[in-house]
N, C-alpha and C positions, 0 to 999 in steps of 0.2 A: 559694405565690404571694404577692407583697407587696401590702399594701393601699395604694392610692394616696390621698393626702390632697389635698384641694382647695387651691388657692393661698390662699384666704381662711384656711383652717385653719392652713396653714404660716405665713402672715403673723401670725396671732393668737398662735401658739406662739412665734414669734420676738419679738414685742412683750413677751411675758411673760418670756422668757429675757433680753431686752435689759436689763431692770432689774437682773438679777443681774450681767451683764457690766459695767454701769456702776459698780455698787458695788465690784466686785472691782478694776476699773481705778483708781478713786479711792483705794481702800485701798493698792494697790500703788504708786500714784503718791505718796501721802503717805509711805510707807516709803522710796520712792526719793528723796524730798527730804532724808531723814535720811542714808541710805546712798548714797554716790556710785556704787556699782556698778550700781544699778538706775536706768534713765532715767525719773525721776519726772515731769518736765514733759511728756515725750512721752506717758506713760500717762494723765496728767490731760487732755492735749489729746485723746487718743482717747476718753476718757470723755465729754468735752464734745461731741465730734463725734457720738457715738452718741446723746447726750441731745438735742442741738439742732443739726442741720446748719447752719442759718442763722447761729446764734451762732458756730459754728466758722469759717464763711466770713468773718464780720466780724472775728474775732480774727486770722485768717490775714492778711487785708488790712492790719490795723493793724500786725502784726508785720513784714510786708514793708515798710511805709512806714518804720518805725523802723530796720530794717536798711539801707534805702537812705539814710536821713539819716545814720546812723553811717558808712556807707561813703563818702558824699560828704564828710564831714569829714576823712577820711584821704587824700583825693586831693590 
């Protein structure tokens, strides 16, 4: 029979694991900036989203504005 963990315990465990995921994503993203086969910016973006969802939303909005400005210049 499986032992059921409480939601709090699972959230606490994920918070601990999240630190490792963030570090791994940043390292792989840094390697991806050097080697074009690995999508470095996407991995760094995922690490930022895990680290701070609000910061990720702000960056996403800023990137969308820049893309719209660039697209408007090509029309």
